[in-house]
C-alpha positions as CSV (number, residue, x, y, z in Angstrom):
1,M,108.4,-75.0,144.0
2,I,110.8,-75.5,146.9
3,E,111.5,-79.0,145.7
4,L,112.2,-77.8,142.2
5,I,114.6,-75.0,143.5
6,F,116.6,-77.5,145.5
7,L,116.6,-79.9,142.6
8,G,117.8,-77.2,140.2
9,S,120.6,-76.2,142.5
10,F,121.8,-79.8,142.9
11,V,121.7,-80.5,139.2
12,G,123.5,-77.2,138.4
13,L,126.3,-78.2,140.9
14,L,126.8,-81.5,139.1
15,S,126.6,-79.8,135.7
16,G,129.3,-77.3,136.5
17,F,131.6,-79.8,138.2
18,F,131.3,-82.6,135.7
19,G,130.7,-80.6,132.5
20,I,127.3,-82.3,131.8
21,G,124.1,-80.7,130.7
22,G,122.3,-82.0,133.8
23,G,119.8,-84.2,132.1
24,T,121.7,-87.3,133.1
25,I,120.7,-86.8,136.7
26,L,117.6,-84.6,136.3
27,V,115.6,-87.0,134.2
28,P,115.9,-89.9,136.7
29,L,115.0,-87.5,139.6
30,L,112.0,-86.1,137.8
31,L,110.9,-89.7,137.1
32,M,111.2,-90.4,140.8
33,L,108.9,-87.4,141.5
34,G,106.3,-88.8,139.2
35,Y,106.7,-86.9,136.0
36,E,106.0,-88.7,132.7
37,T,109.1,-89.6,130.7
38,K,108.5,-87.3,127.8
39,I,107.7,-84.3,130.0
40,A,110.7,-85.0,132.2
41,I,112.9,-84.9,129.0
42,G,111.3,-81.6,128.0
43,I,112.0,-80.0,131.4
44,S,115.5,-81.3,131.3
45,V,116.1,-79.6,128.0
46,V,114.9,-76.2,129.4
47,Q,117.3,-76.6,132.4
48,M,120.2,-77.4,130.1
49,V,119.8,-74.1,128.2
50,F,120.3,-72.2,131.4
51,S,123.1,-74.2,133.0
52,S,125.2,-74.8,129.8
53,A,125.1,-71.2,128.7
54,F,126.1,-69.8,132.1
55,G,128.7,-72.5,132.7
56,S,130.3,-72.0,129.4
57,Y,130.5,-68.3,130.0
58,L,132.4,-68.9,133.3
59,N,134.7,-71.5,131.7
60,N,135.5,-69.1,128.8
61,K,136.5,-66.4,131.4
62,K,138.9,-68.9,132.9
63,G,140.4,-69.7,129.5
64,L,139.3,-73.4,129.5
65,L,137.4,-73.4,126.2
66,D,138.8,-74.6,122.9
67,V,136.1,-72.6,121.0
68,P,137.1,-73.4,117.4
69,M,136.9,-77.1,118.0
70,V,133.7,-77.1,120.0
71,V,131.9,-74.7,117.7
72,I,132.2,-77.2,114.8
73,I,130.9,-80.0,117.0
74,G,128.2,-77.7,118.4
75,V,126.9,-76.7,115.0
76,G,126.5,-80.4,114.2
77,G,124.8,-80.9,117.6
78,F,122.3,-78.1,116.8
79,I,121.4,-79.7,113.5
80,G,121.0,-83.2,115.0
81,A,119.0,-82.0,118.0
82,L,116.4,-80.3,115.8
83,L,115.2,-83.8,115.0
84,S,115.1,-84.9,118.7
85,G,111.5,-84.0,119.6
86,F,110.1,-86.0,116.6
87,I,112.4,-89.0,117.4
88,T,111.2,-88.9,121.0
89,S,107.6,-89.0,119.9
90,S,108.1,-92.2,118.0
91,F,109.2,-94.2,121.0
92,N,107.3,-95.3,124.1
93,D,108.5,-94.5,127.7
94,D,110.0,-97.9,128.3
95,T,112.1,-97.7,125.1
96,L,113.3,-94.2,126.0
97,E,114.4,-95.3,129.5
98,F,116.3,-98.3,128.0
99,I,118.1,-95.9,125.5
100,F,119.0,-93.6,128.4
101,L,120.4,-96.6,130.3
102,S,122.5,-97.6,127.3
103,F,124.0,-94.1,127.0
104,A,124.9,-94.1,130.7
105,I,126.6,-97.5,130.5
106,F,128.6,-96.5,127.4
107,A,129.9,-93.4,129.2
108,L,130.7,-95.3,132.3
109,I,132.8,-97.9,130.3
110,R,134.7,-95.2,128.4
111,M,135.6,-93.2,131.5
112,F,136.5,-96.3,133.5
113,F,138.9,-97.9,130.9
114,K,140.3,-94.7,129.3
115,S,142.1,-93.4,132.4
116,K,145.4,-92.4,130.8
117,E,146.2,-88.7,130.2
118,Y,147.9,-88.0,126.9
119,R,150.4,-85.3,126.2
120,E,149.4,-84.6,122.6
121,Q,145.9,-84.0,121.4
122,I,144.8,-85.8,118.2
123,E,143.7,-83.4,115.4
124,V,140.8,-84.6,113.2
125,S,139.0,-83.1,110.2
126,K,136.1,-80.6,110.6
127,L,133.9,-83.1,108.8
128,V,134.5,-85.7,111.5
129,L,133.8,-83.2,114.2
130,L,130.6,-82.1,112.5
131,T,129.4,-85.7,112.1
132,I,130.1,-86.4,115.8
133,G,128.0,-83.4,116.7
134,I,125.1,-84.3,114.5
135,L,124.9,-87.9,115.8
136,L,125.3,-86.8,119.4
137,G,122.8,-84.0,119.1
138,A,120.1,-86.2,117.6
139,M,120.6,-89.2,120.0
140,S,121.2,-87.3,123.2
141,M,118.4,-84.8,123.0
142,T,116.0,-87.6,122.2
143,I,116.4,-88.7,125.8
144,G,116.9,-85.3,127.4
145,V,120.7,-85.3,128.0
146,G,123.0,-82.7,126.5
147,G,125.4,-85.1,124.8
148,S,128.4,-84.3,127.0
149,I,127.9,-87.6,128.8
150,I,129.2,-89.2,125.6
151,L,131.2,-86.3,124.2
152,V,133.6,-86.1,127.2
153,P,134.6,-89.8,127.0
154,I,135.1,-89.5,123.2
155,L,137.3,-86.4,123.5
156,V,139.4,-87.9,126.3
157,G,139.5,-91.5,125.0
158,F,139.8,-91.1,121.3
159,L,141.1,-87.5,120.7
160,H,143.3,-87.4,123.8
161,V,141.9,-84.1,125.0
162,P,142.9,-83.3,128.7
163,L,140.0,-84.1,131.0
164,K,139.4,-80.6,132.4
165,K,139.4,-79.2,128.8
166,A,137.1,-81.9,127.6
167,I,134.6,-81.2,130.5
168,S,134.5,-77.5,129.5
169,A,134.0,-78.5,125.8
170,G,131.2,-80.9,126.8
171,L,129.3,-78.2,128.6
172,F,129.7,-75.7,125.7
173,F,128.4,-78.4,123.3
174,V,125.3,-78.6,125.4
175,V,124.5,-74.9,124.6
176,F,124.0,-75.8,120.9
177,S,122.2,-79.1,121.4
178,S,119.9,-77.9,124.2
179,V,118.7,-74.8,122.3
180,A,117.8,-76.9,119.2
181,G,116.4,-79.6,121.4
182,L,114.1,-77.0,123.1
183,I,112.8,-75.9,119.8
184,S,112.1,-79.4,118.7
185,H,110.5,-80.6,121.9
186,A,108.4,-77.5,122.2
187,I,107.0,-78.1,118.7
188,V,105.7,-81.6,119.7
189,G,104.4,-80.4,123.2
190,H,106.9,-82.0,125.6
191,V,107.9,-78.9,127.5
192,D,106.5,-77.9,131.0
193,Y,107.9,-74.3,130.9
194,E,107.0,-73.4,134.5
195,S,108.9,-76.3,136.1
196,G,111.7,-76.0,133.5
197,V,112.3,-72.3,134.1
198,I,112.3,-72.7,137.9
199,I,114.8,-75.5,137.8
200,G,116.8,-73.7,135.2
201,L,117.2,-70.5,137.2
202,A,118.0,-72.4,140.4
203,S,120.6,-74.4,138.5
204,L,122.7,-71.2,137.9
205,I,123.7,-71.0,141.5
206,G,124.8,-74.7,141.5
207,V,126.7,-74.2,138.2
208,Y,128.7,-71.3,139.7
209,V,129.7,-73.4,142.7
210,G,130.4,-76.5,140.6
211,I,132.8,-74.8,138.2
212,H,134.8,-73.2,141.0
213,L,135.0,-76.6,142.8
214,K,136.1,-78.2,139.5
215,D,139.2,-76.0,139.4
216,K,140.2,-76.9,143.0
217,V,140.0,-80.6,142.6
218,G,142.7,-82.8,141.0
219,T,142.2,-84.6,137.7
220,V,142.4,-88.1,139.3
221,L,139.8,-87.3,141.9
222,Q,137.6,-85.6,139.4
223,R,137.7,-88.7,137.1
224,R,136.9,-91.0,140.0
225,L,134.0,-88.9,141.1
226,L,132.7,-88.8,137.5
227,V,132.9,-92.6,137.2
228,G,131.1,-92.9,140.5
229,F,128.4,-90.5,139.3
230,Y,127.8,-92.5,136.1
231,L,127.7,-95.7,138.1
232,L,125.0,-94.4,140.4
233,V,122.9,-93.3,137.4
234,V,123.4,-96.8,135.7
235,L,122.4,-98.7,138.9
236,Y,119.2,-96.6,139.3
237,L,118.2,-97.0,135.7
238,I,118.9,-100.8,135.8
239,Y,116.6,-100.9,138.9
240,R,113.9,-98.9,137.1
241,V,114.0,-100.6,133.7
242,F,114.5,-104.3,134.8
243,I,113.4,-104.6,138.4
244,N,110.7,-102.0,139.0
245,G,109.5,-101.9,135.5
């Protein structure tokens, strides 16, 4: 239990600071602790419900949420994530880890090359936002990540949303995708509730600290740290999939 509490606090810190659901780092860490891939994904989904809801509440209090935009994406994420448990069941563990690696590489590339801050945000139709949400919800919850690992680069790189605003939006999206993902993974039996709740409750402390740190760090440093974080995840997954597999 002590290990799970420390793990939850650490993942919560990253979740609040980077605007991620936490699964991007939690799933690899759970794999290192010996959990099966599908169970690690299920635990990650439980943790994301806790961290994303609390983190979004704090971000909203600070006025950092564009609620109308993210609600549309979030509804799409909820719809897509309802399919995630069934999609996960159709793949073996090696395939799931490879998909996870592909997600992380994509996010790293987008954040590395799209470093320019734009003055004007691009407005797109509600249908486009809804479609983005459905695709992200289905794909991301299949591998136990909230979707913000992809949504944040899309918002910054394609829609020119400021980074801090995009990070807050990414965490809010995870509220929708993680709740639907939990329902779907619970139906197919992927959820270890005890471990998930312990990690989830512990993550609340980390989320609180991470969000306050985010507001004290400059955008350039935050972007560099985010790129570094994605790079570490990618290197570990490359080792696990291609070298240690």
